[in-house]
Structures are given as C-alpha cells and as structure tokens.
Kinemage of the C-alpha trace (Angstrom):
@kinemage 1
@onewidth
@group {chain A} dominant
@subgroup {mainchain}
@vectorlist {calphas} color= white
{ca met a 1} P -8.842 -12.540 -25.991
{ca asn a 2} L -12.310 -12.262 -27.462
{ca lys a 3} L -14.396 -10.064 -25.222
{ca gly a 4} L -18.044 -10.963 -24.918
{ca lys a 5} L -17.518 -14.531 -26.154
{ca thr a 6} L -17.389 -17.595 -23.961
{ca gln a 7} L -14.700 -20.254 -24.184
{ca ala a 8} L -15.712 -23.734 -25.275
{ca ser a 9} L -12.998 -25.226 -23.072
{ca ser a 10} L -13.896 -27.045 -19.871
{ca glu a 11} L -10.885 -25.457 -18.120
{ca ala a 12} L -11.460 -22.535 -15.770
{ca pro a 13} L -9.977 -19.258 -17.016
{ca ala a 14} L -6.521 -18.398 -15.681
{ca thr a 15} L -6.391 -15.987 -12.747
{ca gly a 16} L -3.732 -14.267 -10.650
{ca ala a 17} L -0.127 -14.966 -11.642
{ca asp a 18} L -1.271 -17.493 -14.287
{ca lys a 19} L -3.421 -14.951 -16.117
{ca ala a 20} L -1.998 -13.494 -19.315
{ca trp a 21} L -1.313 -9.746 -19.299
{ca glu a 22} L -3.976 -7.641 -20.990
{ca pro a 23} L -3.306 -3.981 -21.834
{ca asp a 24} L -6.803 -2.873 -20.761
{ca asp a 25} L -6.937 -4.814 -17.467
{ca pro a 26} L -8.253 -2.328 -14.854
{ca met a 27} L -6.630 -4.315 -12.026
{ca ser a 28} L -3.088 -4.229 -13.409
{ca leu a 29} L -0.549 -2.480 -11.195
{ca glu a 30} L 1.445 0.362 -12.643
{ca ala a 31} L 4.492 1.908 -11.021
{ca ile a 32} L 5.047 5.598 -11.521
{ca ser a 33} L 7.906 7.793 -10.458
{ca ile a 34} L 7.267 10.608 -8.018
{ca pro a 35} L 9.178 13.855 -8.558
{ca ser a 36} L 11.793 14.265 -5.829
{ca gly a 37} L 9.952 17.231 -4.329
{ca glu a 38} L 6.953 15.012 -3.614
{ca leu a 39} L 8.716 12.595 -1.247
{ca glu a 40} L 6.989 14.194 1.761
{ca ala a 41} L 3.530 13.818 0.206
{ca met a 42} L 4.200 10.243 -0.902
{ca ser a 43} L 5.489 9.305 2.562
{ca ala a 44} L 2.509 10.935 4.277
{ca ala a 45} L 0.223 8.889 2.020
{ca phe a 46} L 2.054 5.721 3.098
{ca val a 47} L 1.537 6.625 6.763
{ca glu a 48} L -2.163 7.270 6.201
{ca glu a 49} L -2.576 3.981 4.350
{ca phe a 50} L -0.811 2.020 7.099
{ca ala a 51} L -2.972 3.753 9.727
{ca arg a 52} L -6.076 2.659 7.829
{ca leu a 53} L -4.749 -0.896 8.044
{ca gly a 54} L -4.611 -0.524 11.831
{ca lys a 55} L -0.824 -0.134 12.190
{ca thr a 56} L 0.431 1.734 15.270
{ca glu a 57} L 3.002 4.525 15.270
{ca asp a 58} L 5.786 2.087 16.171
{ca glu a 59} L 4.730 -0.442 13.541
{ca ile a 60} L 4.679 2.262 10.864
{ca phe a 61} L 8.097 3.518 11.953
{ca leu a 62} L 9.527 0.001 11.556
{ca leu a 63} L 8.211 -0.126 7.992
{ca phe a 64} L 10.078 3.111 7.239
{ca ala a 65} L 13.276 1.882 8.926
{ca gln a 66} L 13.527 -1.396 6.974
{ca pro a 67} L 15.461 -1.160 3.674
{ca arg a 68} L 13.331 -3.865 2.049
{ca tyr a 69} L 10.407 -1.401 1.975
{ca phe a 70} L 11.976 0.830 -0.646
{ca gly a 71} L 9.233 3.461 -0.890
{ca thr a 72} L 9.107 4.240 2.816
{ca his a 73} L 12.822 3.747 3.355
{ca leu a 74} L 13.601 6.544 0.891
{ca tyr a 75} L 12.164 9.054 3.365
{ca phe a 76} L 13.910 7.430 6.328
{ca asn a 77} L 17.287 7.536 4.534
{ca lys a 78} L 16.934 11.133 3.449
{ca his a 79} L 15.482 12.629 6.653
{ca gly a 80} L 16.541 10.288 9.469
{ca lys a 81} L 14.820 8.792 12.521
{ca glu a 82} L 13.525 11.950 14.206
{ca ala a 83} L 12.025 13.475 11.057
{ca thr a 84} L 10.424 10.137 10.213
{ca arg a 85} L 8.853 9.911 13.678
{ca glu a 86} L 7.633 13.505 13.349
{ca leu a 87} L 6.041 12.805 9.957
{ca ile a 88} L 4.264 9.738 11.350
{ca arg a 89} L 3.011 11.640 14.412
{ca arg a 90} L 1.847 14.580 12.300
{ca val a 91} L -0.172 12.366 9.962
{ca leu a 92} L -1.591 10.216 12.780
{ca ser a 93} L -2.679 13.328 14.695
{ca arg a 94} L -4.823 14.180 11.675
{ca thr a 95} L -6.043 10.700 10.718
{ca gly a 96} L -5.849 8.539 13.838
{ca val a 97} L -5.361 4.779 13.650
{ca tyr a 98} L -8.189 2.496 12.656
{ca arg a 99} L -8.955 -0.340 15.079
{ca tyr a 100} L -10.877 -3.443 14.089
{ca thr a 101} L -12.504 -6.127 16.205
{ca glu a 102} L -13.592 -9.482 14.863
{ca val a 103} L -16.805 -10.876 16.281
{ca glu a 104} L -17.782 -14.468 15.663
{ca gly a 105} L -21.321 -15.748 15.964
{ca asp a 106} L -24.264 -13.659 17.089
{ca ala a 107} L -23.289 -10.279 18.445
C-alpha cells in the first residue's frame, strides 16, 4: 500500500474483514499470553470492563460461568463459583456499575 497517495480506482477502499492486513495498522488486534500468576488481575480487568458496559453482578457472573468465554472461564474453572462471585463483588465495590439512559428528542 502506498501511503500518502490516492487510488485512481472508483472503488471504495476495503474495510473491516475485507481489508488486507497491514503490519503497522494501529487498530489490529493482538492476543498476548498472561503469565499464570496474573489470572486474578486479568479477571478483575474483565469485571471492570463489563461493569463499564453496564453489566450487573449476575450478568458478569454468567459470562464467567460460560465455557465459550475462554478468558473469563479460566478463572471460573480454577477458582469455582464462590471465588468468582467474590472477585466480582470486590471489583464492583470499588468501581460500581455504569448505568446509561437513552433520551430521544429534546430533553
């Protein structure tokens, strides 16, 4: 790809899944491994992120309990239900849960 130059084509540039991979793309996702001793910190970060999305304690717990959510389920498998609930409560006591309200028209 020639940076700084425009394409002469009338086609719109590819985006999303159709876009070719570029090594310097700042929006590319990169998976990294977390050392096993950092599972608690990684799981706490998940809880905080879900709380910022407005998820309740029960909704967050369900994300940990479901095997299809590999990152959160690692903690659930290793520590069990009670420890998972305790982690969620501990993080939420510090961060709270964000609540959003949509307002249409003039407020």
